[in-house]
Structures are given as C-alpha cells and as structure tokens.
C-alpha angles and dihedrals in degrees: 000000000000114000111253121238127226131189121207119198122191133137090220110083091202093061091046088053093051092046093048090050093051097054111020092097092060105028142040100251127212123182137195135175098213144016101263091053089047090054092050089057095046089053090049102042138035100250116194100187132017124194113193134185112231102217110059130142104240101032136009120241096242092050091049093050094047089057093045090057090049094052096031112025095177097056114105113232123211121182117215117196149108128293091261090071097053094106086057091054095045090056092049099045090054091059090047099245095116128048099190145356121227113195123218124269087038132206107242095215096048089044091057094047091051089055090048088051091050090049090053090048088058093062092057120104101153123192117250108293110262100226099188112116092359112135132214115196120206115201108189141128084215108078089192087073089059092043093054094046089046090052091052100041108014093099093063106020139050101248114198130188135206125170101204143014094266090057089045091056094051090047093051092048085065088060101222114181106254130189101174133029119194123184142164096166095087096041095103098033124099090231096061094103096047090047093054092042094055093041091053099043091047101041099026096174092054111108115214131202123192122209113193150151094207130036141142104253096209089053094049091050090048092052093045090052092048090051094241091116115033094189139009118204122187113223137273086057121208109232094227090055093044089053092048096051095044087052087049091051091050090052090049090051090054090050094050092048091050096045116027090186087081089070092051090054093070125092099249093073094132093057093043091049089053095046096048088062090065118093111249094248094049092041092055092048093051091050092053092046092054091047091048088054088062094062121099113272097029 
C-alpha cells in the first residue's frame, strides 16, 4: 500500500518538530509554518491528511482548512487548538470542513488514534447509499422537527417518530433497521451522555445527530471525536443545514457498513470489543434494560 501523506501546519517550530517526530515513521510528512505555505504544498502534492493549528498570524486554521477542502476535497482535515476554540470547531464540523478536533495539550495516544481514523476514512469510496428500507428515527417532543425531516427525506427513507424515551424503547424492541437517529429530547437531561454511549456501543453502525439549545461544548466535542455523535446542530436549525447533515450522516452510514474498520478506529474500542462478544438477542436485551433504567421511577 502507498504510504499516506500528512501535512502539519503550525507557526511554532517546536510543535512542528514534535509532530514530525511522532509520525514520520509511518507517513510521508510535510510541514508548513503558515496558511499560504500550506496551500502551496496542497497544490504541489497529493496530501491525504492535514493537521492545522487554529491560531496563526497570517491565516486562521479554520479558514485554511476551508480552502483546503475546496481545492482538495478528499484531504481529511483536523484542527489542532485549545479548548477556547471549540465553538469554532463545532461550526466547522457541521459544514463538513473538519473531520476531528485535537485539543492542546494533546493526549498522544488519542492523537495517534485520530490520525488512524483519518487514514481509514481516506480509503472509503462508498457506492451511492441504497435508501430502500433504510430508517431514520426522530426522537423529539416537538413534532415539527419530525415534520420538517419527513418533508425532506420521506420520499426515500422510512422516517419514524417517537416523542419520548418510553416510545423510543418500544420502537427499538421492534428492531427496525435504522441508519440515522436524530434527537433533541435528551439534550438537557443528565442521562444524555449515557444514552448516546449505550446507543452507539450497541448499534455501532447507527449515526446520531443531536439538536439542542444547550450543551456542554467540551462534552459534545468529545462525543464527536469518539464517534458517538456524528453532528451537533444548535437550535433553531436551518433547514438547509439540517438537510446537508442528514445526507452526510447517510453517507457515513454507508461508509461504516462497507468498511467496519471505521468503527474500530474510535476511542471506545474496549467497549465495542466487549459488546461484540454478546449474542445479538442478548445484546439487544441488555441495551433495552439499560435504557429502561433511565426512565423516571427506576
């Protein structure tokens, strides 16, 4: 297999040196100290992955990565910056410009897994999603959310609606084939993270999108990076952006179904390895019992 190429962009030479040392044994490494130089390298070489710092003098990281996606759409973009820039990342990930966010100071093990996930992502060239019999589940107390999504996708997907967790459990017991899960109901509940964690580890191919007015930014970024939440959209959601992200979720579902290694690139490998040993029937029962434990009165 051809060695993958990676471009690191940071105005601090010390950081560039550390990153080069971390990855030069497995990748062809390019480096740049600013956005314009990075774009020059993008135009001259086939760059598979770019990791850019956010705060640089001549060009901000998100602006650089946006231009990279325009000129080299297949290049996987990763933003490297501090916690203070999380809001910038969240806006960019929802438009598809950025694949992952790596927070400074980084955890070396997680950083390496993020690059591995990006490398696996490069290999994906899925067929057009076969929509027939695929399902999209909307969990929301606001039926208007369902109505909007049904108007957008009802002609090619089975769009289902449940208004609360109890109905969601009953629906999941029927074992419909689901590709995408969209919810705003759990956004303000303390059990949100547990719910998404259980959902992702039990139905690893399912792609989840969270719509919310309130959320802890650090937690949202963590769950995006771990693959539990594919997209986070702040409410009120623009219809065009919602349509874009659901289409992106369907594409990601097709990628995961075609290449299961994408699942193994996420950080919850240990949980997935444990769950995969459970028989499907028992696995489903375990999931439903855990969900039922979240209901009031349990």
